[in-house]
All heavy atoms as a GROMACS GRO file, in nm:
protein
  475
    1MET      N    1   0.083  -0.119   0.000
    1MET     CA    2   0.000   0.000   0.000
    1MET      C    3   0.088   0.126   0.000
    1MET      O    4   0.055   0.225  -0.065
    1MET     CB    5  -0.091  -0.002   0.122
    1MET     CG    6  -0.203   0.096   0.114
    1MET     SD    7  -0.321   0.048   0.240
    1MET     CE    8  -0.429   0.183   0.234
    2GLY      N    9   0.197   0.122   0.073
    2GLY     CA   10   0.288   0.236   0.076
    2GLY      C   11   0.353   0.261  -0.059
    2GLY      O   12   0.373   0.375  -0.100
    3ILE      N   13   0.388   0.153  -0.129
    3ILE     CA   14   0.449   0.167  -0.262
    3ILE      C   15   0.349   0.227  -0.360
    3ILE      O   16   0.384   0.314  -0.441
    3ILE     CB   17   0.501   0.031  -0.311
    3ILE    CG1   18   0.618  -0.014  -0.223
    3ILE    CG2   19   0.545   0.038  -0.457
    3ILE    CD1   20   0.666  -0.154  -0.251
    4ILE      N   21   0.223   0.184  -0.353
    4ILE     CA   22   0.120   0.239  -0.442
    4ILE      C   23   0.102   0.388  -0.414
    4ILE      O   24   0.094   0.469  -0.507
    4ILE     CB   25  -0.013   0.163  -0.424
    4ILE    CG1   26   0.002   0.022  -0.478
    4ILE    CG2   27  -0.127   0.235  -0.495
    4ILE    CD1   28  -0.116  -0.069  -0.450
    5TYR      N   29   0.097   0.426  -0.286
    5TYR     CA   30   0.084   0.567  -0.250
    5TYR      C   31   0.203   0.647  -0.303
    5TYR      O   32   0.186   0.756  -0.358
    5TYR     CB   33   0.073   0.582  -0.098
    5TYR     CG   34   0.067   0.726  -0.054
    5TYR    CD1   35  -0.050   0.799  -0.069
    5TYR    CD2   36   0.178   0.790   0.000
    5TYR    CE1   37  -0.056   0.930  -0.029
    5TYR    CE2   38   0.173   0.921   0.039
    5TYR     CZ   39   0.055   0.991   0.025
    5TYR     OH   40   0.050   1.123   0.062
    6THR      N   41   0.322   0.594  -0.290
    6THR     CA   42   0.443   0.662  -0.338
    6THR      C   43   0.439   0.679  -0.489
    6THR      O   44   0.468   0.788  -0.541
    6THR     CB   45   0.568   0.584  -0.296
    6THR    OG1   46   0.568   0.570  -0.154
    6THR    CG2   47   0.694   0.654  -0.342
    7LEU      N   48   0.402   0.574  -0.560
    7LEU     CA   49   0.394   0.583  -0.707
    7LEU      C   50   0.289   0.683  -0.751
    7LEU      O   51   0.311   0.761  -0.844
    7LEU     CB   52   0.367   0.445  -0.766
    7LEU     CG   53   0.482   0.345  -0.755
    7LEU    CD1   54   0.437   0.208  -0.806
    7LEU    CD2   55   0.603   0.394  -0.831
    8LEU      N   56   0.173   0.680  -0.685
    8LEU     CA   57   0.068   0.777  -0.720
    8LEU      C   58   0.114   0.920  -0.692
    8LEU      O   59   0.085   1.011  -0.770
    8LEU     CB   60  -0.061   0.746  -0.644
    8LEU     CG   61  -0.140   0.627  -0.693
    8LEU    CD1   62  -0.257   0.599  -0.600
    8LEU    CD2   63  -0.189   0.649  -0.834
    9SER      N   64   0.186   0.940  -0.584
    9SER     CA   65   0.237   1.073  -0.552
    9SER      C   66   0.338   1.120  -0.657
    9SER      O   67   0.335   1.235  -0.699
    9SER     CB   68   0.303   1.073  -0.414
    9SER     OG   69   0.208   1.048  -0.315
   10ILE      N   70   0.426   1.031  -0.699
   10ILE     CA   71   0.524   1.066  -0.802
   10ILE      C   72   0.455   1.102  -0.932
   10ILE      O   73   0.488   1.203  -0.995
   10ILE     CB   74   0.625   0.950  -0.821
   10ILE    CG1   75   0.714   0.938  -0.699
   10ILE    CG2   76   0.709   0.971  -0.947
   10ILE    CD1   77   0.801   0.814  -0.697
   11VAL      N   78   0.357   1.022  -0.972
   11VAL     CA   79   0.282   1.052  -1.095
   11VAL      C   80   0.211   1.186  -1.082
   11VAL      O   81   0.212   1.268  -1.175
   11VAL     CB   82   0.183   0.938  -1.127
   11VAL    CG1   83   0.087   0.979  -1.238
   11VAL    CG2   84   0.258   0.812  -1.165
   12TRP      N   85   0.149   1.211  -0.966
   12TRP     CA   86   0.078   1.337  -0.945
   12TRP      C   87   0.174   1.456  -0.957
   12TRP      O   88   0.143   1.555  -1.021
   12TRP     CB   89   0.010   1.336  -0.808
   12TRP     CG   90  -0.039   1.471  -0.767
   12TRP    CD1   91   0.008   1.547  -0.667
   12TRP    CD2   92  -0.143   1.549  -0.830
   12TRP    NE1   93  -0.060   1.666  -0.661
   12TRP    CE2   94  -0.153   1.670  -0.760
   12TRP    CE3   95  -0.227   1.527  -0.937
   12TRP    CZ2   96  -0.244   1.768  -0.794
   12TRP    CZ3   97  -0.320   1.625  -0.971
   12TRP    CH2   98  -0.328   1.743  -0.901
   13PHE      N   99   0.291   1.447  -0.896
   13PHE     CA  100   0.388   1.557  -0.903
   13PHE      C  101   0.440   1.577  -1.044
   13PHE      O  102   0.463   1.691  -1.086
   13PHE     CB  103   0.502   1.536  -0.804
   13PHE     CG  104   0.463   1.567  -0.662
   13PHE    CD1  105   0.474   1.470  -0.565
   13PHE    CD2  106   0.414   1.691  -0.627
   13PHE    CE1  107   0.437   1.496  -0.434
   13PHE    CE2  108   0.377   1.720  -0.497
   13PHE     CZ  109   0.389   1.622  -0.400
   14ILE      N  110   0.459   1.472  -1.120
   14ILE     CA  111   0.503   1.486  -1.259
   14ILE      C  112   0.396   1.558  -1.341
   14ILE      O  113   0.426   1.650  -1.418
   14ILE     CB  114   0.537   1.348  -1.319
   14ILE    CG1  115   0.666   1.294  -1.256
   14ILE    CG2  116   0.552   1.356  -1.471
   14ILE    CD1  117   0.697   1.150  -1.292
   15VAL      N  118   0.270   1.519  -1.324
   15VAL     CA  119   0.160   1.586  -1.395
   15VAL      C  120   0.152   1.732  -1.353
   15VAL      O  121   0.134   1.822  -1.436
   15VAL     CB  122   0.026   1.513  -1.368
   15VAL    CG1  123  -0.092   1.594  -1.418
   15VAL    CG2  124   0.027   1.376  -1.433
   16TYR      N  125   0.170   1.759  -1.224
   16TYR     CA  126   0.166   1.894  -1.171
   16TYR      C  127   0.277   1.980  -1.232
   16TYR      O  128   0.252   2.094  -1.274
   16TYR     CB  129   0.180   1.888  -1.018
   16TYR     CG  130   0.166   2.019  -0.948
   16TYR    CD1  131   0.044   2.084  -0.943
   16TYR    CD2  132   0.275   2.078  -0.885
   16TYR    CE1  133   0.030   2.205  -0.878
   16TYR    CE2  134   0.262   2.198  -0.819
   16TYR     CZ  135   0.140   2.260  -0.815
   16TYR     OH  136   0.128   2.380  -0.750
   17VAL      N  137   0.398   1.928  -1.241
   17VAL     CA  138   0.511   2.002  -1.298
   17VAL      C  139   0.487   2.030  -1.446
   17VAL      O  140   0.513   2.140  -1.495
   17VAL     CB  141   0.642   1.926  -1.276
   17VAL    CG1  142   0.755   1.982  -1.361
   17VAL    CG2  143   0.680   1.927  -1.129
   18ILE      N  144   0.436   1.934  -1.519
   18ILE     CA  145   0.406   1.954  -1.662
   18ILE      C  146   0.301   2.063  -1.679
   18ILE      O  147   0.314   2.151  -1.765
   18ILE     CB  148   0.363   1.821  -1.727
   18ILE    CG1  149   0.482   1.725  -1.735
   18ILE    CG2  150   0.305   1.845  -1.867
   18ILE    CD1  151   0.445   1.584  -1.775
   19PHE      N  152   0.196   2.059  -1.596
   19PHE     CA  153   0.091   2.161  -1.604
   19PHE      C  154   0.145   2.299  -1.571
   19PHE      O  155   0.115   2.397  -1.640
   19PHE     CB  156  -0.025   2.125  -1.510
   19PHE     CG  157  -0.128   2.233  -1.501
   19PHE    CD1  158  -0.215   2.255  -1.607
   19PHE    CD2  159  -0.138   2.313  -1.388
   19PHE    CE1  160  -0.311   2.355  -1.600
   19PHE    CE2  161  -0.233   2.413  -1.381
   19PHE     CZ  162  -0.319   2.433  -1.487
   20ILE      N  163   0.226   2.310  -1.467
   20ILE     CA  164   0.283   2.439  -1.428
   20ILE      C  165   0.375   2.492  -1.538
   20ILE      O  166   0.375   2.612  -1.567
   20ILE     CB  167   0.359   2.427  -1.294
   20ILE    CG1  168   0.262   2.397  -1.181
   20ILE    CG2  169   0.439   2.552  -1.262
   20ILE    CD1  170   0.157   2.503  -1.156
   21ASN      N  171   0.450   2.406  -1.603
   21ASN     CA  172   0.537   2.448  -1.713
   21ASN      C  173   0.454   2.502  -1.829
   21ASN      O  174   0.487   2.605  -1.888
   21ASN     CB  175   0.625   2.332  -1.759
   21ASN     CG  176   0.730   2.376  -1.857
   21ASN    OD1  177   0.782   2.487  -1.848
   21ASN    ND2  178   0.760   2.289  -1.952
   22TYR      N  179   0.344   2.433  -1.862
   22TYR     CA  180   0.256   2.480  -1.969
   22TYR      C  181   0.193   2.614  -1.931
   22TYR      O  182   0.188   2.706  -2.012
   22TYR     CB  183   0.146   2.375  -1.995
   22TYR     CG  184   0.040   2.422  -2.091
   22TYR    CD1  185   0.065   2.429  -2.227
   22TYR    CD2  186  -0.084   2.462  -2.045
   22TYR    CE1  187  -0.030   2.474  -2.316
   22TYR    CE2  188  -0.180   2.507  -2.132
   22TYR     CZ  189  -0.154   2.513  -2.267
   22TYR     OH  190  -0.250   2.559  -2.353
   23LEU      N  191   0.148   2.625  -1.806
   23LEU     CA  192   0.087   2.748  -1.759
   23LEU      C  193   0.187   2.864  -1.764
   23LEU      O  194   0.153   2.976  -1.802
   23LEU     CB  195   0.035   2.728  -1.617
   23LEU     CG  196  -0.042   2.843  -1.555
   23LEU    CD1  197  -0.172   2.867  -1.633
   23LEU    CD2  198  -0.072   2.814  -1.411
   24ARG      N  199   0.312   2.838  -1.728
   24ARG     CA  200   0.417   2.940  -1.731
   24ARG      C  201   0.438   2.992  -1.873
   24ARG      O  202   0.447   3.113  -1.895
   24ARG     CB  203   0.546   2.882  -1.675
   24ARG     CG  204   0.662   2.978  -1.676
   24ARG     CD  205   0.788   2.908  -1.625
   24ARG     NE  206   0.903   2.991  -1.645
   24ARG     CZ  207   0.978   2.990  -1.756
   24ARG    NH1  208   0.950   2.908  -1.854
   24ARG    NH2  209   1.081   3.070  -1.767
   25LYS      N  210   0.447   2.899  -1.968
   25LYS     CA  211   0.465   2.941  -2.107
   25LYS      C  212   0.348   3.026  -2.154
   25LYS      O  213   0.367   3.126  -2.224
   25LYS     CB  214   0.480   2.818  -2.197
   25LYS     CG  215   0.611   2.747  -2.182
   25LYS     CD  216   0.618   2.625  -2.270
   25LYS     CE  217   0.745   2.547  -2.246
   25LYS     NZ  218   0.751   2.425  -2.328
   26TRP      N  219   0.227   2.988  -2.114
   26TRP     CA  220   0.108   3.064  -2.154
   26TRP      C  221   0.106   3.202  -2.089
   26TRP      O  222   0.075   3.301  -2.154
   26TRP     CB  223  -0.019   2.985  -2.116
   26TRP     CG  224  -0.145   3.054  -2.151
   26TRP    CD1  225  -0.196   3.072  -2.276
   26TRP    CD2  226  -0.236   3.116  -2.061
   26TRP    NE1  227  -0.314   3.141  -2.268
   26TRP    CE2  228  -0.341   3.169  -2.138
   26TRP    CE3  229  -0.238   3.131  -1.923
   26TRP    CZ2  230  -0.447   3.237  -2.080
   26TRP    CZ3  231  -0.344   3.197  -1.866
   26TRP    CH2  232  -0.447   3.249  -1.943
   27LEU      N  233   0.142   3.208  -1.962
   27LEU     CA  234   0.141   3.336  -1.891
   27LEU      C  235   0.248   3.433  -1.941
   27LEU      O  236   0.235   3.553  -1.923
   27LEU     CB  237   0.160   3.313  -1.741
   27LEU     CG  238   0.039   3.257  -1.667
   27LEU    CD1  239   0.077   3.223  -1.523
   27LEU    CD2  240  -0.077   3.353  -1.670
   28LEU      N  241   0.352   3.381  -2.003
   28LEU     CA  242   0.460   3.468  -2.052
   28LEU      C  243   0.438   3.517  -2.194
   28LEU      O  244   0.520   3.591  -2.246
   28LEU     CB  245   0.594   3.395  -2.041
   28LEU     CG  246   0.646   3.376  -1.899
   28LEU    CD1  247   0.774   3.295  -1.900
   28LEU    CD2  248   0.667   3.508  -1.829
   29THR      N  249   0.326   3.479  -2.258
   29THR     CA  250   0.299   3.529  -2.392
   29THR      C  251   0.268   3.679  -2.385
   29THR      O  252   0.210   3.727  -2.286
   29THR     CB  253   0.182   3.454  -2.458
   29THR    OG1  254   0.066   3.471  -2.378
   29THR    CG2  255   0.213   3.307  -2.476
   30PRO      N  256   0.305   3.754  -2.488
   30PRO     CA  257   0.285   3.900  -2.484
   30PRO      C  258   0.138   3.941  -2.466
   30PRO      O  259   0.111   4.038  -2.395
   30PRO     CB  260   0.338   3.947  -2.620
   30PRO     CG  261   0.434   3.840  -2.662
   30PRO     CD  262   0.380   3.713  -2.606
   31ILE      N  263   0.046   3.870  -2.526
   31ILE     CA  264  -0.096   3.906  -2.514
   31ILE      C  265  -0.141   3.893  -2.369
   31ILE      O  266  -0.207   3.983  -2.314
   31ILE     CB  267  -0.182   3.817  -2.607
   31ILE    CG1  268  -0.150   3.848  -2.752
   31ILE    CG2  269  -0.329   3.835  -2.579
   31ILE    CD1  270  -0.213   3.753  -2.852
   32ILE      N  271  -0.107   3.785  -2.304
   32ILE     CA  272  -0.147   3.763  -2.166
   32ILE      C  273  -0.077   3.863  -2.074
   32ILE      O  274  -0.137   3.915  -1.980
   32ILE     CB  275  -0.117   3.618  -2.122
   32ILE    CG1  276  -0.192   3.519  -2.210
   32ILE    CG2  277  -0.150   3.597  -1.976
   32ILE    CD1  278  -0.343   3.535  -2.208
   33GLN      N  279   0.049   3.896  -2.103
   33GLN     CA  280   0.121   3.995  -2.023
   33GLN      C  281   0.051   4.131  -2.030
   33GLN      O  282   0.034   4.197  -1.928
   33GLN     CB  283   0.265   4.010  -2.074
   33GLN     CG  284   0.354   3.893  -2.039
   33GLN     CD  285   0.388   3.891  -1.892
   33GLN    OE1  286   0.429   3.991  -1.835
   33GLN    NE2  287   0.368   3.775  -1.831
   34ARG      N  288   0.008   4.173  -2.150
   34ARG     CA  289  -0.063   4.299  -2.164
   34ARG      C  290  -0.195   4.297  -2.089
   34ARG      O  291  -0.232   4.394  -2.022
   34ARG     CB  292  -0.087   4.330  -2.312
   34ARG     CG  293   0.034   4.391  -2.382
   34ARG     CD  294  -0.002   4.451  -2.516
   34ARG     NE  295  -0.057   4.352  -2.608
   34ARG     CZ  296   0.014   4.279  -2.693
   34ARG    NH1  297   0.145   4.293  -2.696
   34ARG    NH2  298  -0.044   4.193  -2.774
   35MET      N  299  -0.268   4.185  -2.098
   35MET     CA  300  -0.395   4.175  -2.028
   35MET      C  301  -0.374   4.182  -1.876
   35MET      O  302  -0.452   4.249  -1.806
   35MET     CB  303  -0.466   4.044  -2.065
   35MET     CG  304  -0.524   4.045  -2.204
   35MET     SD  305  -0.593   3.888  -2.261
   35MET     CE  306  -0.682   3.828  -2.122
   36MET      N  307  -0.270   4.117  -1.825
   36MET     CA  308  -0.244   4.120  -1.680
   36MET      C  309  -0.203   4.261  -1.636
   36MET      O  310  -0.242   4.306  -1.528
   36MET     CB  311  -0.136   4.018  -1.643
   36MET     CG  312  -0.186   3.876  -1.648
   36MET     SD  313  -0.080   3.751  -1.572
   36MET     CE  314   0.081   3.788  -1.630
   37GLU      N  315  -0.124   4.331  -1.718
   37GLU     CA  316  -0.086   4.467  -1.684
   37GLU      C  317  -0.207   4.560  -1.681
   37GLU      O  318  -0.220   4.643  -1.591
   37GLU     CB  319   0.019   4.519  -1.783
   37GLU     CG  320   0.156   4.456  -1.763
   37GLU     CD  321   0.256   4.500  -1.868
   37GLU    OE1  322   0.222   4.584  -1.954
   37GLU    OE2  323   0.369   4.448  -1.864
   38LYS      N  324  -0.297   4.545  -1.778
   38LYS     CA  325  -0.419   4.627  -1.779
   38LYS      C  326  -0.507   4.595  -1.659
   38LYS      O  327  -0.560   4.686  -1.595
   38LYS     CB  328  -0.496   4.604  -1.910
   38LYS     CG  329  -0.430   4.665  -2.030
   38LYS     CD  330  -0.506   4.635  -2.156
   38LYS     CE  331  -0.432   4.688  -2.277
   38LYS     NZ  332  -0.501   4.657  -2.402
   39ALA      N  333  -0.524   4.468  -1.629
   39ALA     CA  334  -0.607   4.429  -1.514
   39ALA      C  335  -0.548   4.482  -1.384
   39ALA      O  336  -0.621   4.534  -1.298
   39ALA     CB  337  -0.621   4.277  -1.510
   40THR      N  338  -0.416   4.472  -1.370
   40THR     CA  339  -0.351   4.523  -1.250
   40THR      C  340  -0.369   4.674  -1.240
   40THR      O  341  -0.397   4.727  -1.132
   40THR     CB  342  -0.201   4.488  -1.251
   40THR    OG1  343  -0.188   4.346  -1.264
   40THR    CG2  344  -0.131   4.535  -1.126
   41GLY      N  345  -0.356   4.744  -1.351
   41GLY     CA  346  -0.375   4.889  -1.352
   41GLY      C  347  -0.517   4.927  -1.311
   41GLY      O  348  -0.536   5.020  -1.232
   42ILE      N  349  -0.615   4.855  -1.362
   42ILE     CA  350  -0.754   4.884  -1.328
   42ILE      C  351  -0.779   4.861  -1.179
   42ILE      O  352  -0.844   4.941  -1.113
   42ILE     CB  353  -0.850   4.798  -1.415
   42ILE    CG1  354  -0.846   4.848  -1.560
   42ILE    CG2  355  -0.991   4.801  -1.361
   42ILE    CD1  356  -0.917   4.757  -1.658
   43VAL      N  357  -0.725   4.753  -1.126
   43VAL     CA  358  -0.742   4.724  -0.984
   43VAL      C  359  -0.677   4.834  -0.899
   43VAL      O  360  -0.737   4.882  -0.802
   43VAL     CB  361  -0.683   4.585  -0.949
   43VAL    CG1  362  -0.673   4.566  -0.799
   43VAL    CG2  363  -0.768   4.476  -1.010
   44LEU      N  364  -0.556   4.876  -0.936
   44LEU     CA  365  -0.488   4.980  -0.858
   44LEU      C  366  -0.562   5.114  -0.867
   44LEU      O  367  -0.571   5.186  -0.767
   44LEU     CB  368  -0.344   4.995  -0.906
   44LEU     CG  369  -0.251   4.878  -0.871
   44LEU    CD1  370  -0.114   4.898  -0.934
   44LEU    CD2  371  -0.240   4.860  -0.721
   45ILE      N  372  -0.614   5.148  -0.984
   45ILE     CA  373  -0.694   5.270  -0.997
   45ILE      C  374  -0.819   5.260  -0.911
   45ILE      O  375  -0.859   5.356  -0.845
   45ILE     CB  376  -0.728   5.296  -1.146
   45ILE    CG1  377  -0.602   5.339  -1.221
   45ILE    CG2  378  -0.836   5.403  -1.158
   45ILE    CD1  379  -0.619   5.346  -1.372
   46GLY      N  380  -0.884   5.144  -0.912
   46GLY     CA  381  -1.001   5.124  -0.828
   46GLY      C  382  -0.970   5.141  -0.680
   46GLY      O  383  -1.046   5.207  -0.607
   47PHE      N  384  -0.858   5.083  -0.634
   47PHE     CA  385  -0.819   5.101  -0.495
   47PHE      C  386  -0.792   5.248  -0.464
   47PHE      O  387  -0.829   5.299  -0.358
   47PHE     CB  388  -0.695   5.019  -0.461
   47PHE     CG  389  -0.720   4.872  -0.446
   47PHE    CD1  390  -0.623   4.780  -0.478
   47PHE    CD2  391  -0.841   4.825  -0.396
   47PHE    CE1  392  -0.645   4.644  -0.462
   47PHE    CE2  393  -0.864   4.690  -0.378
   47PHE     CZ  394  -0.766   4.599  -0.412
   48GLY      N  395  -0.727   5.318  -0.556
   48GLY     CA  396  -0.698   5.460  -0.536
   48GLY      C  397  -0.825   5.542  -0.528
   48GLY      O  398  -0.838   5.630  -0.443
   49LEU      N  399  -0.922   5.513  -0.616
   49LEU     CA  400  -1.049   5.585  -0.612
   49LEU      C  401  -1.124   5.558  -0.482
   49LEU      O  402  -1.180   5.648  -0.421
   49LEU     CB  403  -1.136   5.548  -0.732
   49LEU     CG  404  -1.091   5.603  -0.867
   49LEU    CD1  405  -1.174   5.543  -0.980
   49LEU    CD2  406  -1.103   5.755  -0.866
   50LYS      N  407  -1.126   5.434  -0.441
   50LYS     CA  408  -1.193   5.400  -0.315
   50LYS      C  409  -1.129   5.473  -0.199
   50LYS      O  410  -1.197   5.527  -0.112
   50LYS     CB  411  -1.187   5.249  -0.291
   50LYS     CG  412  -1.260   5.208  -0.166
   50LYS     CD  413  -1.256   5.059  -0.146
   50LYS     CE  414  -1.340   5.025  -0.024
   50LYS     NZ  415  -1.282   4.939   0.068
   51LEU      N  416  -0.997   5.478  -0.198
   51LEU     CA  417  -0.927   5.546  -0.091
   51LEU      C  418  -0.953   5.697  -0.094
   51LEU      O  419  -0.973   5.761   0.009
   51LEU     CB  420  -0.777   5.519  -0.102
   51LEU     CG  421  -0.687   5.573   0.008
   51LEU    CD1  422  -0.724   5.510   0.141
   51LEU    CD2  423  -0.541   5.544  -0.025
   52ALA      N  424  -0.958   5.755  -0.215
   52ALA     CA  425  -0.980   5.898  -0.229
   52ALA      C  426  -1.123   5.937  -0.190
   52ALA      O  427  -1.145   6.046  -0.138
   52ALA     CB  428  -0.952   5.941  -0.373
   53LEU      N  429  -1.219   5.849  -0.215
   53LEU     CA  430  -1.358   5.882  -0.188
   53LEU      C  431  -1.405   5.836  -0.050
   53LEU      O  432  -1.520   5.861  -0.013
   53LEU     CB  433  -1.447   5.820  -0.297
   53LEU     CG  434  -1.419   5.868  -0.439
   53LEU    CD1  435  -1.504   5.792  -0.539
   53LEU    CD2  436  -1.442   6.019  -0.450
   54GLU      N  437  -1.319   5.771   0.024
   54GLU     CA  438  -1.356   5.722   0.155
   54GLU      C  439  -1.364   5.836   0.256
   54GLU      O  440  -1.280   5.925   0.256
   54GLU     CB  441  -1.252   5.619   0.202
   54GLU     CG  442  -1.299   5.531   0.313
   54GLU     CD  443  -1.200   5.420   0.337
   54GLU    OE1  444  -1.103   5.443   0.408
   54GLU    OE2  445  -1.221   5.309   0.280
   55ARG      N  446  -1.466   5.834   0.339
   55ARG     CA  447  -1.482   5.938   0.439
   55ARG      C  448  -1.400   5.907   0.563
   55ARG      O  449  -1.382   5.791   0.599
   55ARG     CB  450  -1.630   5.950   0.483
   55ARG     CG  451  -1.718   6.003   0.376
   55ARG     CD  452  -1.854   6.022   0.433
   55ARG     NE  453  -1.943   6.078   0.332
   55ARG     CZ  454  -2.069   6.103   0.352
   55ARG    NH1  455  -2.124   6.075   0.468
   55ARG    NH2  456  -2.143   6.154   0.256
   56GLN      N  457  -1.354   6.013   0.630
   56GLN     CA  458  -1.283   5.996   0.756
   56GLN      C  459  -1.386   5.982   0.867
   56GLN      O  460  -1.485   6.052   0.869
   56GLN     CB  461  -1.194   6.118   0.782
   56GLN     CG  462  -1.081   6.134   0.685
   56GLN     CD  463  -0.973   6.030   0.705
   56GLN    OE1  464  -0.952   5.984   0.816
   56GLN    NE2  465  -0.906   5.994   0.598
   57HIS      N  466  -1.361   5.894   0.961
   57HIS     CA  467  -1.455   5.875   1.073
   57HIS      C  468  -1.411   5.955   1.191
   57HIS      O  469  -1.312   5.970   1.237
   57HIS     CB  470  -1.464   5.727   1.113
   57HIS     CG  471  -1.536   5.646   1.009
   57HIS    ND1  472  -1.672   5.653   0.992
   57HIS    CD2  473  -1.491   5.560   0.916
   57HIS    CE1  474  -1.708   5.570   0.894
   57HIS    NE2  475  -1.597   5.513   0.846
   0.00000   0.00000   0.00000
């Protein structure tokens, strides 16, 4: 039972590493980089607006 658990864990980690490598390549594409920069900018502007419009107690 321990050997089966070990083998399943090894297979799971190999699949996980392959998926993360694919995800990394996808995240580093120029289109995705531009989209992430725009999304980050929108979030930061939203936080700034919320902070600017917040009332003091």
